[in-house]
VEXDREN-2710 file (C-alpha; in Angstrom, 1 decimal):
% VEXDREN-2710
k/r/px/py/pz
1/MET/21.7/-31.9/23.5
2/VAL/18.0/-31.9/23.3
3/GLU/16.5/-32.4/19.9
4/LYS/13.4/-30.2/18.6
5/SER/12.0/-33.3/16.7
6/HIS/12.9/-37.0/15.8
7/MET/14.5/-35.6/12.6
8/SER/17.9/-34.0/12.7
9/GLY/20.1/-32.0/10.3
10/PHE/18.7/-30.3/7.3
11/TRP/15.0/-30.9/7.6
12/PRO/14.3/-29.3/11.0
13/SER/16.2/-26.0/9.9
14/LEU/14.1/-25.9/6.7
15/TYR/10.8/-26.0/8.6
16/GLU/11.8/-23.5/11.2
17/PRO/11.1/-20.2/9.3
18/LEU/7.6/-21.6/8.3
19/ARG/6.7/-22.6/11.7
20/ASN/4.8/-19.3/12.9
21/MET/4.0/-18.2/9.4
22/SER/0.2/-18.2/9.9
23/ALA/0.5/-16.0/13.0
24/ARG/2.7/-13.4/11.2
25/MET/0.2/-13.5/8.2
26/ALA/-2.7/-12.8/10.5
27/ASP/-0.8/-9.8/12.2
28/TRP/0.0/-8.5/8.8
29/PHE/-3.8/-8.4/7.8
30/ALA/-5.0/-7.0/11.0
31/PRO/-6.0/-3.3/11.0
32/ALA/-3.5/-0.7/12.1
33/SER/-3.9/0.5/15.6
34/ASP/-2.4/3.0/18.0
35/ALA/-2.7/3.0/21.9
36/SER/-2.2/5.9/24.2
37/VAL/-3.0/7.1/27.7
38/ASP/-3.6/10.2/29.6
39/ASP/-4.5/10.8/33.3
40/ASN/-8.2/9.8/32.9
41/ALA/-8.4/7.1/30.2
42/TYR/-6.5/4.8/27.8
43/LYS/-7.4/5.2/24.0
44/ILE/-7.0/2.7/21.1
45/THR/-7.6/3.9/17.7
46/MET/-8.0/1.5/14.8
47/GLU/-8.1/2.2/11.0
48/LEU/-11.0/0.4/9.6
49/PRO/-11.6/2.2/6.1
50/GLY/-14.7/0.9/4.3
51/VAL/-16.1/-1.1/7.3
52/ALA/-19.6/-0.1/8.4
53/GLU/-20.4/0.4/12.1
54/LYS/-23.0/-2.5/11.9
55/ASP/-20.1/-4.8/10.7
56/ILE/-18.0/-4.1/13.8
57/GLU/-18.3/-5.8/17.2
58/LEU/-16.4/-4.6/20.3
59/SER/-16.4/-6.5/23.5
60/VAL/-14.6/-6.0/26.9
61/ALA/-14.4/-9.0/29.3
62/ASP/-11.8/-10.4/31.6
63/GLY/-9.3/-7.6/30.9
64/ILE/-9.3/-8.1/27.2
65/ALA/-10.9/-5.8/24.5
66/THR/-11.7/-7.6/21.2
67/VAL/-12.8/-5.8/18.1
68/LYS/-14.2/-8.1/15.3
69/GLY/-15.6/-7.1/12.0
70/GLU/-16.0/-7.7/8.3
71/LYS/-15.1/-5.6/5.5
72/LYS/-17.5/-5.6/2.4
73/ALA/-16.6/-3.2/-0.3
74/SER/-16.9/-3.0/-4.0
75/ARG/-16.5/-0.5/-6.7
76/GLU/-17.4/-0.5/-10.3
77/GLU/-16.3/1.7/-13.3
78/LYS/-17.6/1.7/-16.8
79/GLY/-16.4/3.5/-19.8
80/GLU/-16.8/3.3/-23.7
81/THR/-14.0/0.8/-24.3
82/TRP/-13.2/-0.5/-20.7
83/TYR/-14.6/-2.0/-17.7
84/PHE/-13.1/-2.3/-14.2
85/THR/-14.4/-3.8/-10.8
86/GLU/-12.8/-4.5/-7.5
87/ARG/-14.2/-6.3/-4.5
88/GLU/-12.7/-6.5/-1.0
89/TYR/-14.3/-9.0/1.6
90/GLY/-12.9/-10.3/4.7
91/SER/-13.2/-10.8/8.5
92/PHE/-10.7/-9.6/10.9
93/SER/-10.2/-9.8/14.8
94/ARG/-7.9/-7.9/17.0
95/SER/-7.6/-8.3/20.8
96/PHE/-5.9/-5.9/23.2
97/ARG/-4.9/-6.9/26.9
98/LEU/-6.1/-4.1/29.2
99/PRO/-4.4/-2.8/32.3
100/PRO/-6.1/-3.6/35.6
101/ASP/-7.4/-0.1/36.3
102/VAL/-9.6/0.0/33.2
103/ALA/-13.3/0.7/34.0
104/GLU/-14.7/-2.1/31.7
105/ASP/-18.3/-1.0/32.1
106/LYS/-17.6/2.7/31.1
107/VAL/-15.9/1.9/27.8
108/LYS/-17.0/3.9/24.7
109/ALA/-16.5/3.5/21.0
110/ASP/-16.8/6.0/18.1
111/LEU/-16.4/5.5/14.3
112/LYS/-15.6/8.4/12.3
113/ASP/-14.1/8.7/8.8
114/GLY/-12.9/5.0/8.9
115/VAL/-11.2/5.4/12.3
116/LEU/-12.5/3.5/15.3
117/THR/-11.6/5.1/18.6
118/ILE/-12.0/3.1/21.8
119/THR/-12.0/5.2/25.0
120/LEU/-11.2/3.0/28.1
121/PRO/-11.8/5.3/31.2
122/LYS/-9.5/4.5/34.3
123/LYS/-11.6/3.1/37.2
124/ALA/-11.5/4.7/40.7
125/PRO/-9.8/2.6/43.5
126/GLY/-12.1/-0.1/44.7
127/GLU/-14.4/-0.2/41.6
128/THR/-15.4/-3.8/40.6
129/LYS/-15.0/-5.4/37.2
130/THR/-17.9/-6.2/34.8
131/SER/-18.0/-7.3/31.2
132/ALA/-20.3/-6.1/28.3
133/ARG/-20.6/-5.8/24.7
134/ILE/-19.8/-2.1/23.7
135/PRO/-22.1/-0.2/21.4
136/ILE/-20.3/1.8/18.5
137/ASN/-21.5/5.4/17.9
138/LYS/-21.3/6.8/14.4
139/GLY/-19.4/10.1/14.6
END
């Protein structure tokens, strides 16, 4: 039998559920996204409500598309006998491994109504790979 650690019995089994907790927490806070494909391109849509286009960075390199950003939102309401304010701040990063037939130099991104749409055209046979930072167009 091979031991997972120098400790046996109760302690390793107690530790096991907590082992990958940080990765699961990061996935839970990551923006929701969808991926689809048609004959000409792959599409990734990502929900980014309240995130300005200047706070989003999209890069494509070595077969990986990475979306990074920061949400900065606040709301304030005042009334005669009450006061309420909320703030949301935080950074996020999400990466997607791309199929080998993506034309990385032709990727486009549009942000409209809090939804980022990344269009990843398929490359023609024989095209070479390049990498770049992709500008995000406001829709």
